[in-house]
VOPAGU-2260 file (C-alpha; in pm, 1 decimal, decimal comma):
REM VOPAGU-2260
SITE   aa  ch    i         X         Y         Z
SITE  MET   A    0  -12232,6    3287,9     935,9
SITE  MET   A    1  -12278,2    2928,7     868,1
SITE  THR   A    2  -12279,4    3037,4     489,7
SITE  ASP   A    3  -11928,3    3149,4     520,9
SITE  ASN   A    4  -11833,8    2918,0     718,4
SITE  GLY   A    5  -11949,2    2666,3     503,7
SITE  ALA   A    6  -11825,9    2828,3     177,3
SITE  HIS   A    7  -11474,6    2847,1     371,2
SITE  ALA   A    8  -11440,0    2504,2     497,1
SITE  PRO   A    9  -11328,4    2354,0     198,6
SITE  GLU   A   10  -11033,3    2627,9     146,9
SITE  ALA   A   11  -10879,2    2518,8     480,1
SITE  ALA   A   12  -10938,2    2182,4     421,3
SITE  LYS   A   13  -10710,0    2244,0      94,2
SITE  GLN   A   14  -10456,7    2377,9     272,0
SITE  ASP   A   15  -10450,2    2114,2     515,5
SITE  GLY   A   16  -10392,5    1867,5     261,9
SITE  GLU   A   17  -10138,4    2076,6      31,5
SITE  ASP   A   18   -9890,1    2073,6     378,8
SITE  VAL   A   19   -9965,3    1690,7     412,4
SITE  VAL   A   20   -9887,7    1630,3      90,5
SITE  GLU   A   21   -9538,6    1843,9      86,7
SITE  THR   A   22   -9436,9    1704,3     442,2
SITE  ALA   A   23   -9540,7    1343,7     369,9
SITE  PRO   A   24   -9196,7    1139,8     397,5
SITE  PRO   A   25   -9107,9    1013,7      25,7
SITE  SER   A   26   -9160,4     653,2    -114,8
SITE  GLY   A   27   -8919,8     391,3     -15,1
SITE  ALA   A   28   -8737,8     379,3    -367,0
SITE  ALA   A   29   -8720,8     786,3    -388,1
SITE  ALA   A   30   -8567,1     712,2     -20,5
SITE  ALA   A   31   -8301,8     472,3    -149,3
SITE  GLU   A   32   -8265,1     668,2    -471,2
SITE  THR   A   33   -8184,8     984,6    -284,3
SITE  GLU   A   34   -7959,5     820,5     -78,9
SITE  LYS   A   35   -7744,9     648,8    -334,4
SITE  ARG   A   36   -7713,3    1003,3    -498,7
SITE  GLU   A   37   -7571,6    1161,5    -148,1
SITE  LYS   A   38   -7316,8     899,0    -111,0
SITE  GLU   A   39   -7222,0     938,2    -454,3
SITE  ALA   A   40   -7152,7    1288,3    -454,9
SITE  GLU   A   41   -7002,8    1234,3     -78,5
SITE  ALA   A   42   -6717,9     980,0    -258,5
SITE  GLN   A   43   -6676,1    1214,9    -527,4
SITE  SER   A   44   -6613,6    1543,6    -279,5
SITE  ARG   A   45   -6356,8    1263,9     -98,6
SITE  ASP   A   46   -6169,1    1166,7    -432,2
SITE  LYS   A   47   -6158,8    1529,2    -519,9
SITE  GLN   A   48   -6084,7    1633,2    -179,6
SITE  ALA   A   49   -5792,1    1353,2    -211,6
SITE  GLU   A   50   -5641,1    1408,5    -553,4
SITE  ALA   A   51   -5609,2    1809,8    -428,2
SITE  GLN   A   52   -5423,7    1722,9    -122,8
SITE  SER   A   53   -5186,8    1475,6    -281,8
SITE  GLY   A   54   -5156,1    1711,5    -577,8
SITE  GLY   A   55   -5065,8    1976,6    -284,3
SITE  GLN   A   56   -4798,9    1734,0    -119,6
SITE  ALA   A   57   -4637,9    1666,0    -439,3
SITE  VAL   A   58   -4578,0    2024,7    -461,8
SITE  ASP   A   59   -4465,5    2078,4     -96,2
SITE  VAL   A   60   -4184,5    1791,3    -114,3
SITE  GLU   A   61   -4052,6    1972,2    -413,9
SITE  ALA   A   62   -4015,1    2325,1    -256,8
SITE  LEU   A   63   -3902,1    2136,4      43,3
SITE  ALA   A   64   -3615,8    1973,5    -174,8
SITE  LYS   A   65   -3559,5    2320,2    -328,4
SITE  GLU   A   66   -3490,0    2481,3      71,5
SITE  SER   A   67   -3329,8    2238,5     142,1
SITE  ALA   A   68   -3052,8    2262,8    -124,0
SITE  GLU   A   69   -3039,4    2640,8     -73,2
SITE  PHE   A   70   -2991,9    2602,3     305,8
SITE  ARG   A   71   -2719,3    2338,1     243,0
SITE  ASP   A   72   -2530,4    2555,0     -21,9
SITE  ARG   A   73   -2564,8    2844,4     251,0
SITE  TRP   A   74   -2435,6    2639,3     516,2
SITE  LEU   A   75   -2133,3    2515,0     338,5
SITE  ARG   A   76   -2074,0    2897,1     212,4
SITE  ALA   A   77   -2064,1    2971,0     574,5
SITE  LEU   A   78   -1830,4    2715,1     733,3
SITE  ALA   A   79   -1581,4    2755,1     423,2
SITE  GLU   A   80   -1621,9    3174,8     532,8
SITE  MET   A   81   -1562,7    3064,2     886,7
SITE  GLU   A   82   -1244,4    2824,9     841,1
SITE  ASN   A   83   -1074,7    3098,9     594,7
SITE  LEU   A   84   -1167,6    3399,2     872,0
SITE  ARG   A   85   -1018,2    3145,4    1156,7
SITE  ARG   A   86    -711,8    3103,5     962,5
SITE  ARG   A   87    -634,1    3485,3     846,0
SITE  THR   A   88    -681,2    3510,4    1223,0
SITE  GLU   A   89    -437,9    3288,1    1309,2
SITE  ARG   A   90    -204,3    3437,3    1065,2
SITE  GLU   A   91    -259,6    3730,8    1202,9
SITE  VAL   A   92    -183,3    3664,0    1603,7
SITE  ALA   A   93     100,4    3481,8    1449,5
SITE  ASP   A   94     215,3    3795,8    1290,8
SITE  ALA   A   95     149,4    4031,7    1564,0
SITE  ARG   A   96     324,4    3784,6    1787,6
SITE  THR   A   97     649,5    3767,9    1602,5
SITE  TYR   A   98     626,8    4171,9    1404,2
SITE  GLY   A   99     498,9    4345,7    1694,7
SITE  ILE   A  100     788,5    4449,3    1841,5
SITE  ALA   A  101     935,6    4524,3    1523,9
SITE  SER   A  102    1003,5    4909,9    1595,0
SITE  PHE   A  103    1136,2    4824,5    1935,4
SITE  ALA   A  104    1357,8    4579,0    1781,2
SITE  ARG   A  105    1492,2    4844,5    1525,8
SITE  ASP   A  106    1574,4    5074,1    1807,8
SITE  MET   A  107    1746,4    4791,7    2054,6
SITE  VAL   A  108    1962,8    4690,9    1739,8
SITE  GLY   A  109    2072,3    5086,0    1733,2
SITE  VAL   A  110    2167,9    5033,4    2053,3
SITE  ALA   A  111    2394,1    4719,6    1980,0
SITE  ASP   A  112    2539,5    4944,7    1699,1
SITE  ASN   A  113    2691,9    5184,4    1955,4
SITE  MET   A  114    2771,7    4891,2    2198,3
SITE  ARG   A  115    3024,7    4762,1    1909,0
SITE  ARG   A  116    3120,5    5106,3    1843,5
SITE  ALA   A  117    3251,9    5173,8    2180,7
SITE  LEU   A  118    3454,1    4817,4    2202,3
SITE  ALA   A  119    3616,4    4881,1    1790,5
SITE  ALA   A  120    3715,7    5174,9    1936,8
SITE  VAL   A  121    3947,8    5055,3    2201,3
SITE  PRO   A  122    4274,2    4906,3    2017,8
SITE  PRO   A  123    4398,0    4565,5    2120,0
SITE  ALA   A  124    4729,9    4722,3    2281,2
SITE  LEU   A  125    4489,8    4959,6    2441,6
SITE  ARG   A  126    4355,2    4675,4    2621,3
SITE  GLU   A  127    4643,9    4498,8    2727,8
SITE  SER   A  128    4852,6    4766,0    2839,2
SITE  ALA   A  129    4542,6    4949,6    3045,6
SITE  GLU   A  130    4503,1    4939,3    3404,1
SITE  ALA   A  131    4278,4    4682,7    3612,4
SITE  GLY   A  132    3967,7    4911,1    3572,7
SITE  ILE   A  133    3966,4    5016,5    3229,6
SITE  LYS   A  134    3986,0    4616,8    3129,7
SITE  SER   A  135    3677,7    4542,0    3412,5
SITE  LEU   A  136    3498,8    4807,3    3228,4
SITE  ILE   A  137    3588,1    4690,2    2885,7
SITE  GLU   A  138    3492,3    4349,2    2978,4
SITE  GLY   A  139    3120,8    4461,1    3134,2
SITE  VAL   A  140    3057,5    4623,2    2769,7
SITE  GLU   A  141    3138,1    4336,3    2607,6
SITE  LEU   A  142    2913,5    4116,8    2883,0
SITE  THR   A  143    2626,8    4384,1    2789,1
SITE  ASP   A  144    2685,0    4376,3    2463,3
SITE  ARG   A  145    2660,0    3972,2    2463,0
SITE  GLU   A  146    2337,9    3967,5    2693,9
SITE  LEU   A  147    2202,0    4238,1    2455,6
SITE  ALA   A  148    2243,0    4035,1    2144,3
SITE  LYS   A  149    2128,8    3687,1    2340,4
SITE  ALA   A  150    1776,6    3955,3    2424,8
SITE  LEU   A  151    1708,4    4055,5    2059,9
SITE  GLU   A  152    1800,5    3636,8    1938,9
SITE  LYS   A  153    1552,9    3520,0    2249,1
SITE  HIS   A  154    1236,5    3736,2    2010,5
SITE  GLY   A  155    1355,5    3612,5    1676,8
SITE  VAL   A  156    1583,8    3933,7    1615,8
SITE  ARG   A  157    1906,9    3793,3    1466,7
SITE  ARG   A  158    2227,8    3958,1    1314,1
SITE  LEU   A  159    2322,6    3875,6     955,4
SITE  GLU   A  160    2658,1    3730,9     899,3
SITE  ALA   A  161    2741,8    4025,1     561,7
SITE  GLN   A  162    3119,8    3953,3     607,2
SITE  GLY   A  163    3261,2    3746,1     297,8
SITE  GLN   A  164    2941,4    3676,1     179,2
SITE  LYS   A  165    2797,4    3684,2    -170,3
SITE  PHE   A  166    2636,0    4058,0    -209,8
SITE  ASP   A  167    2210,4    4031,9    -170,8
SITE  PRO   A  168    2031,8    4309,2    -255,4
SITE  HIS   A  169    1756,0    4176,1     -42,0
SITE  VAL   A  170    1943,2    4180,4     241,7
SITE  HIS   A  171    2254,0    4416,7     174,0
SITE  GLN   A  172    2305,0    4746,2      87,5
SITE  ALA   A  173    2572,0    4823,1    -101,9
SITE  MET   A  174    2733,7    5163,4       3,7
SITE  PHE   A  175    3065,6    5182,8    -251,1
SITE  GLU   A  176    3265,2    4939,2    -449,0
SITE  VAL   A  177    3639,4    4830,3    -373,3
SITE  GLU   A  178    3886,3    4713,4    -592,3
SITE  ASP   A  179    4008,4    4418,5    -440,4
SITE  PRO   A  180    4119,3    4120,2    -670,7
SITE  SER   A  181    4201,6    3889,2    -414,2
SITE  VAL   A  182    3788,0    3759,6    -348,9
SITE  PRO   A  183    3511,6    3729,8    -658,8
SITE  ALA   A  184    3323,4    4054,2    -758,1
SITE  GLY   A  185    3045,3    4106,6    -544,7
SITE  THR   A  186    3158,3    3974,4    -276,5
SITE  VAL   A  187    3102,8    4184,8      65,0
SITE  VAL   A  188    3436,8    4328,1     218,2
SITE  GLN   A  189    3311,8    4529,7     444,3
SITE  VAL   A  190    3039,7    4592,0     635,4
SITE  VAL   A  191    2971,5    4981,1     760,5
SITE  GLN   A  192    2638,7    4868,4     964,1
SITE  ASP   A  193    2519,1    4536,2    1076,0
SITE  GLY   A  194    2189,6    4413,6     899,5
SITE  TYR   A  195    1909,6    4204,2    1139,1
SITE  THR   A  196    1664,4    4011,4    1038,3
SITE  ILE   A  197    1333,9    3950,7    1288,9
SITE  GLY   A  198    1128,2    3632,3    1192,9
SITE  GLU   A  199    1155,1    3598,9     834,5
SITE  ARG   A  200    1154,6    3939,0     759,6
SITE  VAL   A  201    1444,7    4219,5     728,2
SITE  LEU   A  202    1474,2    4436,6    1008,4
SITE  ARG   A  203    1741,0    4626,5     861,3
SITE  PRO   A  204    1976,9    4569,4     561,5
SITE  ALA   A  205    2337,3    4571,8     604,7
SITE  LEU   A  206    2518,8    4802,6     525,4
SITE  VAL   A  207    2808,5    4676,1     295,6
SITE  GLY   A  208    3117,7    4736,0      66,8
SITE  VAL   A  209    3107,4    4540,7    -218,4
SITE  ALA   A  210    3464,2    4409,4    -387,0
SITE  LYS   A  211    3477,2    4458,2    -830,0
SITE  GLY   A  212    3702,9    4374,5   -1053,3
SITE  GLY   A  213    3790,6    3986,3    -871,1
SITE  PRO   A  214    3861,1    3698,7   -1031,8
SITE  LYS   A  215    3637,4    3510,9   -1263,5
SITE  ALA   A  216    3598,8    3136,8   -1252,2
SITE  ALA   A  217    3537,3    3154,6   -1604,0
SITE  ASN   A  218    3907,0    3294,5   -1649,4
SITE  GLY   A  219    4075,5    3039,3   -1398,5
SITE  PRO   A  220    4229,3    2688,4   -1489,7
SITE  ALA   A  221    4001,4    2419,3   -1600,5
SITE  ASN   A  222    4063,5    2230,3   -1271,5
SITE  ASP   A  223    3984,4    2534,3   -1073,1
SITE  ASN   A  224    3691,9    2532,5    -811,4
SITE  PRO   A  225    3468,3    2782,4    -846,9
SITE  ASP   A  226    3321,4    2730,8    -480,6
SITE  VAL   A  227    3658,4    2730,7    -367,7
SITE  GLN   A  228    3730,0    3116,1    -479,3
SITE  ALA   A  229    3405,5    3220,1    -373,7
SITE  GLY   A  230    3408,3    3174,0     -28,4
SITE  GLY   A  231    3850,3    3106,1     -29,5
SITE  LYS   A  232    4101,2    3218,4     189,4
SITE  PRO   A  233    4323,0    3528,7      63,1
SITE  GLU   A  234    4597,0    3304,3     103,2
SITE  GLN   A  235    4511,3    3085,1    -164,8
SITE  ASP   A  236    4411,2    3376,9    -411,9
SITE  GLU   A  237    4718,1    3571,1    -366,4
SITE  ALA   A  238    4922,8    3264,5    -432,3
SITE  SER   A  239    4723,7    3191,2    -711,8
SITE  ALA   A  240    4764,1    3557,0    -920,5
SITE  PRO   A  241    5087,7    3528,6    -973,1
SITE  ALA   A  242    5062,5    3131,7   -1121,9
SITE  THR   A  243    4782,5    3320,1   -1368,6
SITE  GLY   A  244    4996,7    3543,5   -1451,1
SITE  LYS   A  245    5248,8    3378,8   -1571,6
């Protein structure tokens, strides 16, 4: 036992000595060097982190600027589309308010035609010699015709004045031609059916008869006024015709 203990005692002491050497604190110079290296490594790490952060921020600013420009372009486009939609809606509402009654107005002008035909069927002589009851009936029809015309005009429906006007294919529909040398060619000399407009559109064109073969301003005397001839009075045209023939 003693021999065994004596033989193993130096090995235990050596192990204890090695443990002491491994756990022993470094010297002052070595500790200072180690601390310096740790600080340098920490400083380099902070520099790298700062550089990485600064580069990332620069990339983010550029991306944000690009994204902001895209959002601004989208906003401007949306604003323009909304403005166009607002104007288009206002125009459609105005058109609906003005022309929404076109079908009803077209039927009502047919009623006005019948009222006017009924009045035209009574000659002036018969009207003067008619009894009081018949005169009252005629006056009532005339009053109804005027009220109907006012109601139509209140809603934007107006009757076209075609008689004596120059033929306009946009508002007139020619039914036949009339040989009338007393008026310029192309003048409306007879209205078969009145035309009407609603707003700025033609509700129904006027059915008219157009003169042909009338005088032309180029063939008249040099001092003739074409405007007077175009809208002139038949008496003046008839009086000037023989003078031109001579």
